[in-house]
C-alpha positions in Angstrom: -49.3 15.6 50.6 -49.4 16.4 47.1 -48.6 20.0 47.5 -45.7 19.0 49.6 -44.2 16.8 46.8 -44.7 19.4 44.3 -43.0 22.1 46.6 -40.0 19.3 46.9 -40.0 18.9 42.9 -39.8 22.6 42.6 -37.1 23.1 45.1 -34.9 20.2 43.4 -35.4 21.2 40.1 -34.4 24.8 40.9 -31.4 23.7 42.8 -30.3 21.5 39.9 -30.8 24.4 37.4 -28.6 26.7 39.5 -25.8 24.0 40.0 -25.8 23.4 36.2 -25.8 27.1 35.4 -22.9 27.5 37.8 -20.9 24.8 36.1 -21.7 26.5 32.7 -20.3 29.7 34.4 -17.1 28.0 35.3 -16.7 27.5 31.4 -15.7 31.3 31.4 -12.7 30.3 33.4 -12.0 27.6 30.8 -12.2 29.8 27.8 -10.2 32.4 29.7 -7.3 29.6 30.5 -7.6 28.2 27.1 -7.1 31.3 25.2 -4.4 32.7 27.6 -2.3 29.5 26.9 -2.7 29.8 23.1 -1.9 33.4 22.7 1.6 34.9 23.0 2.8 36.0 26.4 2.6 39.6 25.4 -1.2 39.6 24.8 -2.2 37.4 27.9 -3.5 40.2 30.2 -5.7 41.6 27.3 -7.2 38.3 26.4 -8.1 37.9 30.1 -9.6 41.3 30.3 -11.6 40.5 27.4 -13.0 37.4 28.9 -14.2 38.8 32.3 -15.4 42.0 30.5 -17.6 40.1 28.1 -19.0 38.0 30.8 -20.1 41.1 32.7 -21.6 42.6 29.5 -23.4 39.6 28.6 -25.0 39.3 32.1 -26.2 42.8 32.0 -27.3 43.3 28.4 -29.2 39.9 28.5 -30.8 41.0 31.6 -32.0 44.4 30.4 -33.0 43.4 27.0 -31.7 40.2 25.5 -33.8 37.6 27.7 -37.2 39.5 26.9 -36.2 39.4 23.2 -35.6 35.8 23.1 -38.5 34.6 25.4 -40.7 37.4 26.0 -40.3 36.9 29.8 -40.4 40.4 30.6 -37.6 43.0 31.3 -35.6 41.9 34.4 -35.6 45.3 35.8 -39.3 44.9 36.2 -38.9 41.6 37.8 -39.9 38.1 36.6 -42.6 35.8 37.6 -43.0 32.8 35.9 -41.2 31.0 32.7 -44.3 29.0 32.0 -47.5 27.7 33.8 -46.3 24.1 34.2 -42.5 25.2 35.0 -41.3 23.2 37.9 -38.4 25.6 38.6 -38.1 29.2 39.7 -38.1 31.7 36.9 -34.9 33.7 37.9 -33.1 30.1 37.8 -34.1 29.9 34.0 -32.7 33.3 33.4 -29.7 32.5 35.1 -29.0 29.5 33.2 -29.8 31.1 29.8 -27.3 34.1 30.5 -24.2 31.8 31.0 -25.1 30.3 27.5 -24.9 33.9 26.2 -21.6 34.5 27.7 -20.4 31.1 26.1 -21.4 32.2 22.7 -19.7 35.6 23.1 -16.3 33.8 24.5 -16.0 32.0 21.4 -15.7 35.5 19.4 -12.8 36.4 21.9 -10.3 33.8 20.9 -10.7 34.0 17.3 -10.0 37.8 17.0 -7.2 37.7 19.7 -3.8 39.5 19.5 -4.8 42.4 17.1 -8.1 43.8 18.2 -9.1 46.9 20.4 -10.5 46.0 23.7 -13.3 48.5 23.6 -14.3 47.9 20.3 -14.6 44.2 21.2 -16.8 45.4 24.2 -19.0 47.4 21.9 -19.7 44.4 19.9 -20.3 42.3 22.8 -23.1 44.9 23.9 -25.1 44.4 20.6 -24.3 40.6 20.3 -25.4 39.8 23.6 -28.6 42.0 23.6 -29.8 41.5 20.0 -28.0 39.5 17.5 -27.7 36.2 19.8 -31.4 36.5 21.4 -32.9 36.9 18.0 -31.9 33.8 16.6 -32.5 32.3 20.1 -36.3 33.4 19.6 -36.3 31.5 16.5 -35.3 28.4 17.8 -35.5 27.9 21.7 -38.1 30.7 22.0 -40.5 29.1 19.5 -40.7 32.4 17.5 -41.1 32.5 13.5 -38.3 34.1 11.4 -39.6 37.4 10.5 -43.0 36.0 10.4 -42.2 33.8 7.5 -41.6 30.3 8.9 -41.1 28.5 12.2 -38.0 26.3 12.4 -39.6 23.9 14.9 -43.2 23.7 13.5 -42.4 23.9 9.7 -39.0 22.2 9.7 -38.8 20.2 12.8 -35.3 21.7 13.7 -33.9 20.3 16.9 -30.9 21.6 18.8 -30.9 20.2 22.4 -28.1 22.3 24.1 -26.8 24.5 21.4 -24.6 23.1 18.8 -26.0 25.5 16.3 -27.9 27.9 18.5 -24.9 28.8 20.8 -21.7 27.5 19.2 -22.2 28.0 15.5 -23.6 31.4 16.2 -20.5 32.4 18.2 -18.4 31.2 15.4 -20.4 33.0 12.7 -19.8 36.3 14.6 -16.2 35.4 15.2 -15.6 34.7 11.3 -17.2 38.0 10.4 -14.8 39.7 12.8 -11.6 37.8 11.5 -12.5 38.7 7.9 -13.0 42.5 8.8 -9.9 42.5 11.1 -7.4 40.6 8.7 -4.6 38.3 9.8 -2.0 39.0 12.4 1.3 40.6 11.2 3.9 37.7 10.2 1.2 34.9 9.9 1.3 34.8 6.1 4.2 35.3 3.8 4.1 37.0 0.4 3.9 33.6 -1.4 0.8 32.6 0.7 2.4 30.2 2.9 1.5 30.2 6.6 3.7 30.6 9.6 3.0 29.0 12.9 2.6 31.3 16.0 3.0 29.1 18.8 0.9 29.9 22.0 2.6 30.9 25.3 1.5 28.4 27.8 0.4 24.9 26.8 -0.2 23.8 30.6 -2.7 26.7 30.9 -4.4 25.5 27.5 -4.8 22.0 29.0 -6.2 23.2 32.1 -8.6 25.5 30.1 -9.7 22.4 28.1 -10.4 20.5 31.3 -12.4 23.1 32.9 -14.5 23.4 29.7 -14.9 19.5 29.7 -16.2 19.7 33.2 -18.4 22.8 32.5 -20.0 21.1 29.7 -21.8 18.7 31.9 -23.8 21.8 33.0 -24.1 22.9 29.6 -25.8 19.8 28.3 -27.1 18.1 31.5 -28.8 21.3 32.6 -30.6 21.5 29.4 -32.7 18.4 30.4 -34.5 21.3 32.6 -35.4 18.8 35.3 -34.1 16.5 37.9 -36.9 15.5 40.5 -38.2 12.5 38.8 -37.0 9.0 37.8 -37.4 9.8 33.9 -35.6 13.1 34.1 -32.8 11.8 36.5 -32.4 9.0 34.1 -32.1 11.5 31.3 -29.5 13.6 33.0 -27.4 10.8 33.5 -27.5 9.7 30.0 -26.8 13.1 29.0 -23.8 13.1 31.3 -22.4 9.8 29.9 -22.9 10.9 26.4 -21.1 14.2 26.9 -18.0 12.6 28.4 -18.0 9.7 25.7 -18.0 12.1 22.8 -15.4 14.3 24.3 -13.1 11.2 24.7 -13.8 10.2 21.1 -12.8 13.6 19.8 -9.3 13.3 21.6 -8.7 9.8 20.3 -9.8 10.6 16.7 -7.7 13.9 16.5 -4.5 12.2 18.0 -4.6 9.4 15.6 -5.3 11.5 12.6 -2.6 13.8 13.4 -0.2 11.1 14.0 -1.0 9.6 10.5 -0.7 12.9 8.8 2.4 14.5 10.6 4.0 11.6 12.3 3.6 13.2 15.8 1.0 14.0 18.4 0.1 17.5 18.5 -1.3 18.7 21.9 -3.3 21.5 20.5 -5.1 19.4 18.0 -6.0 16.9 20.9 -7.2 19.9 22.9 -9.3 21.1 20.0 -10.3 17.4 19.5 -11.7 17.3 23.0 -13.8 20.5 22.5 -14.9 19.4 19.1 -16.3 16.2 20.4 -18.2 18.2 23.0 -19.6 20.6 20.5 -20.6 17.8 18.2 -22.6 16.0 20.8 -24.5 19.2 22.2 -27.3 19.2 19.7 -28.3 15.6 20.6 -26.8 14.2 23.7 -30.1 12.7 24.9 -30.9 10.1 22.3 -27.5 8.3 21.2 -26.1 5.2 22.9 -22.8 5.7 24.5 -20.9 4.2 21.6 -22.9 6.4 19.4 -22.0 9.3 21.1 -18.3 8.4 20.9 -18.4 8.1 17.1 -20.1 11.3 16.8 -17.5 13.0 18.9 -14.6 11.1 16.9 -16.1 12.5 13.8 -16.0 16.0 15.3 -12.4 15.4 16.2 -11.3 14.4 12.9 -13.3 17.2 11.2 -11.6 19.9 13.3 -8.2 18.8 12.2 -9.1 19.2 8.7 -10.9 22.3 9.1 -8.3 24.3 11.0 -5.6 23.5 8.6 -7.9 24.3 5.6 -9.3 27.5 7.0 -5.5 28.5 7.6 -3.6 27.4 4.7 -6.3 27.7 1.9 -8.5 30.5 2.8 -6.0 32.4 5.1 -8.4 32.8 7.9 -6.2 33.6 11.0 -8.0 32.1 14.1 -5.3 31.8 16.9 -7.4 29.4 19.0 -9.2 27.4 16.1 -12.8 28.7 17.5 -14.4 28.9 14.2 -13.5 25.4 13.2 -14.2 23.9 16.7 -17.4 25.6 17.2 -18.7 26.6 13.7 -17.7 23.6 11.4 -18.1 21.0 14.1 -21.3 22.7 15.3 -22.8 22.3 11.8 -21.8 18.4 11.9 -23.4 18.4 15.6 -26.7 19.6 14.0 -26.5 17.3 11.2 -25.8 14.1 13.5 -29.1 14.6 15.4 -31.2 12.6 12.8 -28.8 9.8 12.9 -30.1 8.9 16.5 -33.5 11.0 16.8 -36.4 10.2 14.2 -37.9 13.6 15.2 -35.3 15.5 13.3 -34.7 15.5 9.7 -31.5 16.6 7.6 -33.4 19.3 5.7 -34.8 20.6 9.0 -31.2 20.8 10.6 -30.1 22.5 7.5 -32.8 24.9 7.4 -32.0 25.8 11.1 -28.2 26.2 10.5 -28.7 28.2 7.3 -31.2 30.5 9.1 -28.8 30.9 12.3 -25.5 31.4 10.4 -26.8 33.8 7.7 -28.4 36.1 10.5 -25.6 36.0 12.8 -23.0 36.4 10.1 -24.6 39.1 8.3 -25.6 41.4 11.2 -22.3 40.7 12.8 -20.4 41.7 9.6 -22.6 45.0 9.3 -21.6 45.7 12.9 -18.0 45.1 12.7 -17.9 47.3 9.7 -19.7 50.1 11.5 -17.4 49.8 14.4 -14.5 49.9 12.1 -15.6 53.2 10.5 -16.7 54.8 14.0 -13.8 53.9 16.3 -11.7 51.5 14.6 -11.2 48.0 15.6 -7.6 47.2 14.9 -4.5 48.2 17.0 -1.6 50.0 15.2 1.3 47.6 13.7 3.6 49.0 16.5 1.0 48.3 19.4 0.5 44.6 17.7 4.3 44.1 17.7 4.8 45.3 21.3 1.7 43.4 22.5 -1.5 44.5 23.2 -1.2 44.1 27.0 0.6 47.4 27.0 -1.3 49.3 24.7 -4.7 48.2 25.8 -4.3 47.4 29.6 -1.0 49.2 30.5 0.4 46.0 32.2 2.0 42.7 31.3 0.8 39.3 32.4 4.4 38.1 33.1 6.4 41.1 33.8 9.3 39.4 35.6 9.7 36.9 32.5 9.7 39.7 29.7 12.0 42.1 31.0 
């Protein structure tokens, strides 16, 4: 009887892990639609090609080497038997759940460098990021490894990141920031006097659809990180995580809408969309401990932060991020880490800062070096003429909307 119960628990937890992983995989569609909506129509096919290409690269490179580097679970080509002796789920389901997180981090980079980057230079970056850069900081955090043998974020500092506000989102934003700095701004984005020109996206319905897809996929992102379902305690934990994830996203939207109305006198759809994503990023580091109202407030703060961050990076620092990815995932990702101690006594501000600094410095510095190497070897930016005509033609040889652009 006991063996039957254990086998049933194993089957339920494995199935739950796989379903949550599938929800996270669906976030790839969300990023694709969001980015396709926020870029100009002449760059749509290329951004979609980047998204499906990076997902395939992430799955392959993390299988070949990244998972082993992060968890020491054995190279997948040799097979994988167990995650841990007391694991209640099949080991391949753990790999599947982890690999879609890697693809999510890489998707963050895609939007920030949109409209002016060479497609295969981006793919070359994706190969190294998903096999080495991301898994290394993942080993120091979720993998339990020490940072170059010097200190342990978990044991020495008590760093906590439940589902990846820092480990996934801030890491992706750090790589994106390095790429944007090396690439430079899009042509026509900034005037000689330093003022910024708005470059509207081509399809707001598509961007809104992408946001709702991401909102839905986030239930898998956070809910799956409970790592179990087949007990009363784990089921309650999953339900609370779902509740808090949804509450934070709602709080982010409301705060962003109210703030832009006060600042600019009108609602701004793009800020509302980024407010939802900011709320989701903010709660990701600790969706298991807040009450629903606390989660709403954490998300609301994230929604307010993202409005100020997007405008500041654009107007003050001249960081040209077409989709606001650096603000949503990086700046708000940091807030998400710092919010954990507010509801979880096991985390400290100092520990969260130590973890955030380690993740950011590692990813930003290694990504900056990699971007510069790629720039020297193969170039990373398309020509001025190709950028003016749209990278759809130069990089993909087709247009996303040919009947509307002739």
